[in-house]
C-alpha positions in Angstrom: 81.7 77.0 122.0 79.1 78.8 120.0 80.6 81.9 118.4 77.5 83.3 116.7 76.5 86.6 116.0 73.4 88.3 116.7 71.0 88.0 113.6 69.4 91.3 113.5 71.3 94.8 112.6 70.5 98.0 111.1 73.8 98.3 109.1 76.1 95.8 108.6 79.8 97.2 107.2 82.6 94.8 105.6 86.2 96.6 105.8 87.7 98.7 108.2 89.3 101.0 105.9 88.9 104.9 106.8 85.6 105.5 105.0 83.9 102.3 106.2 85.2 103.1 109.6 83.9 106.8 109.6 80.3 105.4 108.2 80.4 102.9 111.0 81.0 105.7 113.8 78.5 107.9 112.3 75.8 105.0 112.0 76.5 103.7 115.4 76.3 107.5 116.9 72.8 108.0 115.2 71.5 105.1 117.2 71.9 102.1 114.7 72.9 98.5 115.6 76.0 98.4 113.5 77.9 95.1 112.7 81.6 95.9 111.5 83.3 92.9 109.9 86.9 92.4 108.5 88.3 89.2 107.2 91.6 90.4 107.8 93.2 90.2 111.0 93.8 93.5 111.7 92.1 97.0 111.4 92.4 99.7 108.4 92.7 97.2 105.2 94.9 99.4 103.1 95.0 102.0 105.5 96.7 100.3 108.4 100.1 100.5 110.0 102.4 97.8 110.9 105.3 97.1 113.1 108.2 95.5 111.1 107.6 92.1 111.5 104.0 92.9 111.1 105.0 94.0 107.6 106.9 91.4 106.7 103.9 88.8 108.0 101.6 91.1 105.7 104.0 90.6 102.8 104.1 86.6 103.5 100.1 86.8 103.6 100.0 88.2 100.5 102.3 85.7 98.8 100.2 83.0 100.3 97.1 84.9 99.3 97.9 84.5 95.6 97.9 81.0 96.0 94.4 80.4 97.5 91.9 78.7 95.1 88.4 79.5 95.0 86.3 77.7 97.8 82.7 75.6 97.1 79.9 77.6 96.9 77.6 74.9 97.7 77.7 75.3 101.3 75.9 79.0 101.3 73.6 78.2 98.1 71.8 76.2 100.2 70.8 78.8 102.2 69.2 80.3 99.4 65.6 80.9 99.2 63.7 80.5 95.9 62.7 83.9 95.7 66.6 85.3 96.5 69.6 85.1 94.9 73.1 85.6 96.2 75.9 88.0 95.3 79.4 86.3 96.0 82.3 88.1 97.3 85.8 88.2 96.5 87.5 85.3 98.6 91.3 86.9 98.3 92.3 90.7 98.4 94.0 91.7 94.8 94.6 95.2 95.4 98.4 95.0 96.2 100.8 93.9 93.4 104.3 93.8 92.4 105.7 93.7 95.7 109.5 93.8 96.1 112.0 93.9 98.9 115.4 94.7 99.4 117.8 94.7 102.3 120.8 97.1 101.9 121.9 96.8 105.6 124.4 94.2 106.9 122.8 90.9 107.3 124.7 89.6 110.1 124.2 86.2 108.4 126.1 84.5 111.7 123.8 85.6 114.0 120.9 83.3 113.7 118.2 86.4 114.2 114.8 85.4 114.9 112.2 88.2 114.2 109.5 89.1 116.1 106.1 86.9 116.0 108.8 84.0 114.8 109.1 85.8 111.8 112.6 84.5 110.3 114.2 86.3 107.3 112.8 84.1 104.7 115.1 83.7 101.5 112.0 83.7 99.4 110.9 86.9 100.3 113.8 89.3 101.2 116.1 90.9 98.8 119.8 91.5 98.7 120.8 94.8 97.3 123.8 92.9 95.1 121.4 91.6 93.1 119.5 93.1 90.2 117.0 90.5 89.5 115.3 87.9 92.3 117.5 84.7 92.7 115.8 81.4 92.3 116.8 79.4 95.5 116.7 76.1 93.7 119.5 77.1 91.4 122.2 77.7 94.1 124.3 75.7 96.1 123.6 75.4 99.8 126.6 77.6 101.0 125.6 80.2 98.2 122.0 79.9 99.4 122.7 80.6 103.0 124.5 83.6 102.2 122.2 85.3 99.3 118.8 86.8 100.5 116.2 86.9 97.5 113.2 88.9 96.8 110.1 87.8 95.5 107.0 89.3 93.5 103.5 89.0 93.9 102.6 89.1 90.0 99.7 90.6 89.0 96.4 89.0 87.3 97.3 87.6 84.1 101.1 88.1 84.4 103.5 85.4 84.5 105.7 85.1 87.8 109.3 85.7 87.3 111.5 82.8 87.1 114.1 84.6 89.1 117.3 83.7 86.8 120.7 85.0 88.0 122.1 87.8 85.3 125.6 87.2 86.3 127.1 84.4 87.9 130.6 86.6 89.0 128.3 88.3 91.4 129.8 88.4 94.7 128.7 88.8 98.2 131.0 91.1 100.1 131.2 90.3 103.9 133.5 92.8 105.9 134.9 92.6 109.6 136.8 95.2 111.6 140.1 94.7 113.0 141.4 97.9 114.3 142.2 100.2 111.8 142.0 97.4 108.8 139.3 95.8 107.1 139.1 92.4 106.1 137.0 91.6 103.2 136.1 88.1 102.6 134.6 87.4 99.1 132.5 84.4 97.9 132.3 84.0 94.3 130.8 80.8 92.6 130.7 78.8 95.7 134.8 79.3 96.7 136.3 81.6 98.8 139.2 83.8 98.1 142.3 84.4 99.9 141.7 87.2 103.0 143.6 90.4 101.5 143.9 93.0 104.2 142.9 96.3 102.9 144.2 99.7 104.7 141.4 102.2 104.7 141.7 106.0 105.1 139.1 107.2 108.0 140.1 110.7 108.1 137.9 112.4 105.6 134.4 110.6 106.3 132.2 111.8 109.0 131.3 108.9 111.3 128.1 107.5 110.4 126.2 105.1 112.7 126.2 101.6 111.5 123.0 99.7 111.7 122.6 96.2 110.7 119.4 94.5 109.7 119.6 92.4 113.2 118.9 95.9 114.8 115.9 96.7 112.5 114.5 93.2 113.5 115.1 93.8 117.3 114.0 97.2 117.5 111.0 96.1 114.9 107.8 96.8 117.3 109.3 100.9 117.2 108.5 101.0 113.8 104.7 101.9 112.6 104.9 101.8 108.8 101.9 103.1 107.0 100.4 101.3 103.7 99.6 104.8 102.6 101.1 108.0 103.2 98.9 110.9 104.3 99.3 113.8 106.2 96.2 115.8 107.8 95.8 119.7 106.7 95.3 121.5 109.8 91.9 123.2 108.8 90.7 120.1 106.3 87.7 118.0 106.5 89.2 115.1 108.6 90.6 117.7 111.4 87.4 119.5 111.8 85.5 116.0 111.8 87.8 114.5 114.4 87.1 118.0 116.6 83.7 117.9 115.9 83.1 114.6 116.8 85.6 114.6 119.6 87.4 111.4 118.3 90.7 113.5 118.5 90.8 112.4 122.0 91.7 109.0 120.8 95.0 110.2 118.8 97.8 112.5 119.1 99.6 114.6 116.5 102.9 116.2 115.7 103.4 119.1 113.4 105.1 118.7 110.1 108.1 120.8 110.7 109.4 121.4 107.2 108.2 121.8 103.7 111.5 121.1 100.8 112.1 121.5 97.4 114.4 119.4 95.2 116.1 121.7 92.7 119.1 121.6 90.5 120.0 118.4 92.2 119.8 119.6 95.8 117.2 119.6 98.3 116.3 122.9 99.9 113.9 124.3 102.8 111.3 126.6 101.3 110.1 129.5 103.3 106.2 129.1 103.7 105.2 131.5 106.5 106.1 135.5 106.5 108.9 134.4 109.1 110.2 132.0 106.9 110.4 134.1 104.2 112.0 137.1 105.9 114.4 134.8 108.1 115.6 132.4 104.8 119.3 133.0 103.4 118.4 131.4 100.3 116.2 134.2 98.6 117.3 138.0 98.0 115.6 140.5 99.4 113.9 141.3 96.2 112.7 137.8 96.1 111.4 137.9 99.1 109.2 140.5 98.4 108.1 139.4 95.3 107.0 135.7 97.3 105.1 138.0 100.1 103.2 140.2 97.0 102.0 136.9 95.5 101.1 134.8 98.6 99.3 138.2 100.0 97.5 138.1 96.5 96.5 134.4 96.9 94.7 134.9 100.0 92.1 136.6 98.3 92.4 135.8 94.9 88.6 135.8 94.2 88.4 139.5 95.3 91.0 140.5 92.2 89.6 138.7 89.1 91.0 140.9 86.6 94.5 139.4 87.9 94.0 135.9 86.5 90.7 135.9 84.2 92.6 136.1 81.1 94.8 133.0 82.1 92.0 130.7 82.9 92.6 128.6 80.2 96.4 128.6 80.8 98.6 126.4 83.0 99.7 127.5 86.9 103.0 127.3 85.7 102.5 129.6 82.6 100.6 132.0 84.9 103.6 132.0 87.2 105.9 133.2 84.8 103.7 136.2 84.0 104.0 137.4 87.5 107.5 137.8 86.9 108.7 135.7 89.5 111.9 134.2 89.4 112.6 130.4 88.3 113.4 129.5 92.1 110.3 131.2 93.3 108.1 129.8 90.3 109.6 126.1 91.4 108.8 126.7 95.1 105.1 128.1 94.5 104.2 125.3 92.0 105.8 122.2 93.5 106.1 122.8 97.4 103.2 125.5 98.4 100.4 124.4 95.5 101.8 121.2 95.0 100.4 121.0 91.5 101.9 119.5 88.2 102.9 121.4 85.3 99.8 121.0 83.4 97.2 122.2 86.4 95.2 125.0 85.1 95.4 128.3 87.0 92.1 128.4 89.0 93.3 124.6 90.4 96.7 126.2 91.3 95.4 129.7 93.1 93.1 127.4 95.0 96.0 125.0 96.3 97.9 128.1 97.3 95.0 129.4 99.3 94.3 126.4 100.9 97.9 125.9 101.5 98.2 129.4 103.5 95.1 129.3 105.1 95.9 126.2 107.1 99.3 127.9 108.2 99.7 128.9 111.7 96.8 127.1 113.3 99.3 124.1 114.8 102.6 125.1 113.5 104.7 126.9 111.0 103.8 124.3 108.5 99.7 123.4 107.2 100.3 119.8 108.0 99.7 117.4 110.9 100.8 113.5 111.5 99.1 111.1 113.6 101.7 109.7 116.3 101.9 106.1 115.6 101.0 106.4 111.9 98.1 106.8 109.7 96.6 103.5 110.8 95.3 105.1 113.9 92.6 107.1 112.4 90.5 104.2 111.5 90.9 102.7 114.8 89.9 106.1 116.6 86.8 106.2 114.6 85.9 102.3 115.4 86.6 103.0 119.0 83.6 105.7 118.9 81.4 103.0 117.0 82.3 100.7 119.8 81.5 103.2 122.4 77.9 103.9 120.8 77.2 99.8 120.7 78.7 99.0 117.4 80.1 94.9 117.0 83.4 94.3 115.7 84.9 91.0 114.7 87.9 90.6 112.7 88.6 87.3 110.6 85.4 86.8 110.1 84.5 86.4 105.9 81.4 87.1 104.4 80.7 84.5 101.7 77.5 86.4 99.7 75.1 89.2 100.1 71.4 87.8 99.6 69.1 89.8 97.4 65.8 89.7 97.0 64.6 88.9 93.3 61.3 90.8 93.7 62.6 94.0 95.4 66.1 94.1 94.3 67.6 94.9 97.9 70.0 93.1 99.8 68.4 91.2 102.8 71.0 89.4 104.5 74.6 88.1 104.4 75.8 84.5 105.0 79.2 84.6 106.8 82.1 81.8 106.2 80.4 80.0 110.0 77.2 79.6 107.6 75.3 82.2 109.6 72.6 84.3 107.8 72.8 87.9 109.4 69.8 90.2 108.4 70.3 94.0 107.9 68.6 97.2 106.3 71.8 98.5 104.7 75.0 97.2 104.0 78.2 98.9 103.3 81.2 97.3 101.3 84.7 98.2 100.6 85.5 97.6 97.1 88.0 95.2 97.4 85.4 92.5 98.7 83.2 92.8 95.6 83.8 89.8 93.0 85.3 90.3 89.7 81.9 89.5 87.9 80.6 93.1 90.0 83.7 95.0 89.0 83.7 93.5 85.2 83.2 97.1 83.6 85.1 99.2 86.5 88.6 100.6 85.3 90.8 101.0 88.2 93.9 103.3 88.4 97.1 102.3 90.5 99.3 104.2 93.2 102.9 103.5 92.9 104.5 103.2 96.7 107.9 102.9 98.4 108.9 102.4 102.0 112.5 103.2 102.9 114.3 102.8 106.0 117.7 105.3 106.0 120.3 106.3 108.7 119.8 109.9 108.3 117.6 112.9 106.8 117.8 114.0 103.2 118.3 117.8 104.6 120.6 117.3 107.5 120.2 120.1 110.4 120.9 120.6 114.2 117.6 118.3 114.9 117.5 115.0 113.9 114.0 115.0 114.8 112.1 116.8 111.6 109.3 115.7 109.6 109.4 116.8 106.2 107.7 116.4 103.1 109.3 117.0 99.7 107.8 117.0 95.9 110.3 115.6 93.3 109.2 117.2 89.9 109.3 114.4 87.1 112.1 114.7 84.7 110.1 113.4 81.5 107.2 115.5 80.4 103.7 113.8 81.2 105.5 112.0 84.3 103.9 112.0 87.8 105.6 114.1 90.5 106.9 111.9 93.4 105.7 113.0 96.8 108.2 112.2 99.5 107.4 112.2 103.3 110.4 111.4 105.9 109.7 110.7 109.3 111.5 110.8 112.2 111.9 108.5 115.5 109.9 111.2 117.9 106.6 110.4 115.3 107.0 107.0 116.6 107.1 105.1 113.4 110.9 104.4 113.5 113.9 103.5 115.7 116.3 105.7 116.9 118.9 106.8 114.3 116.8 105.9 111.6 114.3 107.9 108.9 111.1 106.3 107.8 110.7 107.4 104.3 107.5 107.1 102.1 107.4 107.8 98.2 104.1 108.0 96.6 103.0 108.8 93.0 100.3 107.6 90.4 101.5 104.9 88.7 102.5 104.1 84.9 104.8 101.5 85.5 105.6 99.1 88.4 106.4 101.0 91.5 110.1 100.2 91.4 110.3 101.5 88.0 108.4 104.8 88.9 110.1 105.4 92.0 113.7 103.7 91.8 115.1 106.8 90.1 114.0 109.1 92.7 115.3 107.0 95.3 119.0 107.1 93.4 118.6 110.8 93.5 118.1 111.4 97.3 119.8 108.2 98.7 123.0 106.1 98.3 122.5 102.3 99.0 124.4 101.1 102.5 127.7 99.8 101.9 130.8 99.0 104.1 133.1 99.6 101.2 134.7 103.2 99.9 132.2 105.3 98.3 132.4 108.8 96.7 132.3 111.7 99.2 129.6 113.0 97.1 127.8 109.8 97.6 128.6 109.7 101.3 126.9 112.9 102.0 123.4 111.3 100.9 121.4 109.3 103.6 122.7 105.9 103.2 119.3 103.3 102.4 119.0 100.5 104.8 116.1 98.6 103.6 113.3 99.5 100.9 109.8 98.2 100.0 108.1 98.5 96.6 104.4 97.9 95.6 101.6 99.0 93.5 98.2 99.9 95.3 94.7 99.8 93.5 93.2 103.3 93.5 89.6 102.8 93.2 88.8 106.3 94.2 87.6 107.4 90.8 85.0 104.7 90.4 81.4 105.6 90.2 78.6 103.5 91.5 77.1 102.9 88.0 80.2 101.2 87.0 79.3 98.1 89.7 77.2 95.3 88.0 74.2 94.3 89.3 74.7 96.0 92.9 71.5 96.2 95.1 69.8 99.7 95.7 70.7 99.5 99.8 74.5 98.6 99.2 77.1 101.1 99.1 80.6 100.9 97.9 83.6 102.6 99.7 86.8 103.2 98.0 90.3 102.4 99.2 93.0 105.3 99.3 93.3 107.8 96.6 96.9 109.1 95.6 96.2 112.5 97.3 98.1 114.1 100.0 95.0 114.5 102.2 92.3 112.4 103.4 89.3 114.9 102.0 88.1 112.2 99.8 87.9 109.6 102.2 85.6 112.1 104.5 83.7 113.4 101.6 82.7 109.9 100.7 81.6 108.6 104.1 79.6 111.9 104.5 77.9 111.7 101.4 76.7 108.0 101.8 75.5 108.6 105.5 73.4 111.3 103.9 72.0 109.1 101.3 71.0 106.5 103.6 69.9 108.6 106.8 69.2 112.1 105.5 67.3 113.4 108.4 70.4 112.3 110.7 73.3 114.5 111.9 76.5 113.4 110.2 78.8 112.6 113.4 77.4 115.0 116.0 79.4 116.0 119.2 79.0 113.3 122.0 76.6 114.0 124.4 77.7 114.9 128.3 78.4 111.7 129.9 76.3 113.0 133.1 73.3 113.7 130.7 73.5 110.1 129.4 70.5 107.9 130.9 69.9 104.3 129.9 66.5 102.0 130.6 68.1 98.8 132.1 65.4 97.0 130.5 66.9 97.4 127.0 70.3 96.3 128.0 71.1 93.4 125.5 72.9 90.6 127.1 76.2 89.4 125.3 76.5 86.6 123.2 78.3 83.5 123.9 81.6 83.7 122.8 82.8 87.2 123.6 86.4 86.0 123.5 86.3 85.9 119.7 83.3 88.7 119.1 84.2 92.2 120.7 81.3 94.2 122.1 81.6 97.5 123.4 78.9 99.2 124.7 78.1 102.5 126.8 76.4 101.4 129.8 77.0 104.2 132.3 78.6 107.7 132.8 81.8 106.5 134.2 82.5 103.6 131.3 82.1 106.7 129.0 84.7 108.4 130.7 87.4 105.4 131.1 86.4 104.1 127.5 87.3 100.7 129.0 84.7 98.9 126.9 85.7 100.8 123.3 89.4 99.3 124.0 88.7 95.9 123.9 88.4 95.5 120.5 92.1 97.1 119.9 93.1 93.8 121.7 91.9 91.6 119.0 
C-alpha cells in the first residue's frame, strides 16, 4: 500500500504544539496548502494531556528514547542534489529530563493489576514511597523484587546514570490487612517475614477518609487527563480573544477557576478578589477591607495618577506596597496572589499585573481565570481541527529526516521524510525540539521544574469538593523562585472521583524534585495506613507523584540558531508563565512575517455563503487510513465538522 503524501505544499509545519497549531490554522484559513506533521503518536508535543496509562506510556517512551542511536544519513543524502545541502533534524526528543515517579498509595500487589493499554506496573519505572533512592532490581532477591517498586530517572545529557544503590538495607515494606477493629501489619525485612503482631488502633479521633489504592487509579485511568504543562487562561487574555474571534471556541468547553489561595505562616487561606469577596471575607478586619478596596481601585487606573508611583519606579513592587500602608497580610495577598509577582519585581510590572488581574475579574466568573475541560492539551487540538476544516493535511508518527536547502539562494526548498519522500514547500515552521545539536550549538536554554500529584482531597477543604484553585507558595530563601500550585477537581474531567490532580511549576535551579519537594511536604502528607500525627492527618494525602524538568525555549531569539534558512521559522515550547500569551504572540508575529497582507485567524465564513468549484476538488491520495485529510466540501459538512474530527481518531 502506498502511503505517500502529496509533494507540493505552501507551508509545512513540523510539531503540533500550541504555537505551531495556531500557525497551521491561520495559514490554512488564509487559503494556504498546509501539511502538518509530528513524529510523535499524539497531538500537542509538550502541551499534550494524557490519561494515566497514557502518561506511564509517555514516561516509558522517554526511557526508551534515551537509548536510541543515531540513524544512518546515507539514505537521504543520496536525494540531495549537487546545488543543495541538507540540514539534519534531531532523531530524539531531549526536552524532558530528570523524570522520577513515586507511588504512595497501597500497591495491592496481590491483585495482579494490569493497566489500560496493556501497561503493567513495571518495577523499572515506578517508585515506592518507602525508598529514598531508586532501587536496582538486580541486587534484590526475587521475593523482595516482587514487593518493591523502584523508580527510574531519564538522565540529562552528559549526566551519568544513577546506579540506584539501596541506602538502608533495613528498609521495610509495610502491608496492612484490616480485620474488624484490629490492624495486622506484615513486615518483610531482609527477605524474612516477622511474626504477625495484632495492634489495636484507636479510630475514634481521626475523621473517616476515603481509601484509594493504586489499582483504583489504574482502573479509573481513563478519567485522568494529565497536562505536561500547567496553564490557565486569562478571561480577557490573548488566547481567549483568539478563540472567540476565530470561532475555535466551539470545539472546547471551559470552567471558571473558583478560588485564589495564599500560603502564609504555614497555612492555606482563600484570598478575596472581587468587591463581594472583600466585604464578605471573615479573615479581614473592616479597616483592612477599606484599605484593600482603595488600593485595588487605584490600580485599575494607575496610569491616571502618575504622582502616586513615579517616585518608586526604581523600587521593587514589594517595597512600594509597604509605602501604601497596607498590613503585612494585605501586602502578601497583593504581591503573591493578585499580582503574582516575585519580591524583586519592579513597581510598574506589579501595577500592570494587578490591573490585568482586576480587568479579567467578573467576565466569566468570580476569578480572572478559565480552565479547559479535559486539560490544556485540548487547545492545540482545537486549532488543528480548524486547520483540517480548511483543507490542512495531518500525519502523526511521521518523522522528517532533513531540510533541503538551495546553496545559491540559501532558502529551504523541501523536506525528506522517513519514507524517503521529498516534499516541496515555500515556507517551513519547525518546533525547537526538532532542530539538531549543530543548529542549536549557541542556544542557552532555561528549564522548568514540574510536578504532578494525585491526592485524596483539596488543600483547603470546604463544603464543596468541586473547587479549582490556584496557589502561589513564596520562596523561603532569597532569590529563589515561587512555586505555582494548580489544583483540579473531578468536574474538570482531569481526575477520578474523590481525588484531586495537583500541578506544581517553577523555574528550575536544580532537578524538579529538589526544587519542588519541600513545597510538597508543606502541603501534603504521604499516604500511609499507619498512625500519623493529627496535624499531618489534616493535610491531603499524597497518592502518586511525578517530577520532571522541561526545557523552556521561550527566551531564545532567532539569531541564536546556526545556519537557519530565511524561510524556516522556529516555534518555541511552553514557557513558565501562567498564561498562554507568549505562544499566541509568537504565532501571530510569525504569521505576519510570512503573510504580511493576510488577516490573522479571521472569523470563519457563514457556511451558507461558501461555494466551491467542483473542478478544484483534489482527490484523496491512497493510504487514507494513515494519512488524515479533512476538507470543507459543503456547507453541511462545515456544520457537522465530520471531516475535521477524523484527525483525532489517529
